[in-house]
Steps between C-alpha positions, in 0.01 A plus 500: 500500500590542867391824669767705672310640797274365772326694774390319815203667663490386860842451655420291804671172582404330174567807287853518640543125454401534132737789452793291622434250220413749224771763548756303300272496195314833490516865594277509807299770669248477780215691656336448838263704715751444782843662474718209386786707357764354729397139424487566127840669498652197673369282216603743227140589416397856417214641708246681280165674507199306383490704179866428426459133588218472247744580218685168535463229235355259757312582818496234771224546756616367838231657718229335711185421303305724737697800371496411133180672385598858602851443366371383160273804479806720552705310244239474224538855362879467516484195270268654240622459140805304614574131452582434864517147642361461852580188701360429845640258758199473730423183698154484343419544134126537430453840665822679394468382141138617487604839638783537248272406211232745610710798604805510271483635143433241227848558355663399831625141491438284806658181634408354837758305699532351845850401611436200726790593725623798693803644678501216753444202269724654234782609726730226371418567133193493280608260225235234447238673714148531351322808371138510383465667159174654377528691170200733483539757224835511323662428166635151437847651470482663841352194667778287353762753611377506861461121511852452363650737755327323787582147379834539324665789682364474854462118463153502657241229440229684305149361557227611259167531679176699474425754775202293618691173520788677674273632774319167540830324561641780716196480730658173620870556427514839672163566661491179704870476583526865610183467710624188682853638539386831646263326740772255606754780547258667742532186717874565527593145404764370740840379392538158653748215486204266451409666170434265210610583148139585411474738797829671413388550141165636616666738747742621232213563256302681766795718598582580138149589381387674818791738451330648193323832546137523609435692179618205289294260712193720453556505124535121483184443704270790405590575140486141375136430400537130588683523834196556723340172390821308569516657847136405559563139398810480719317644802218250443749213498661620824155523658413151374818349644442675833145366507614144431768520768250622756262222401774245562497356150 
């Protein structure tokens, strides 16, 4: 049983990117605190109030984790006595899933996801790209329906993972790589004819990841409960290497 309507709440860069891939399959609407009517019209997506958006079969939350709690408090009464499915696409999973469990009505179904790609890495197509999948509170039928759409229709690589294991891995996969890339980008890495393949790859990664918003970077680093420890360990290793170099080892 495939639902006919999806509402994307949060129509920033990733919300618009999602819409471009979902519009062929569903009736789409969107809501954002910023006026995104012109962008949504270009993509064939209907702009709607929050109350109207809440009437869709599936609600996709594409807002920063820092803004999720007040949004969920607004949505909760709109979902009462309805079998709504809420899916989030946040870069961390422990906190948003806990918030959805705590703040949404018990009849609201919840699935956490994290597409491990974005508008830049998916610009040439998303087939075969990975997405983390964390069923939280939903019927087996609905979980199977969402999983099938992601794997069979969008051709994504669906990875089942718990919220805790997701965030532990992302503390390295995203937390460390974004930290190093943003720091390196601040050095304004030079383009040079002497560049090795490793340097070119590093510069490309730095340029790509440092182009993400500060808000996303803050989410990756501050909202992941395991990221601070990884940063501490990395800083300690840098300090240790610097100490050994100074000592002439």
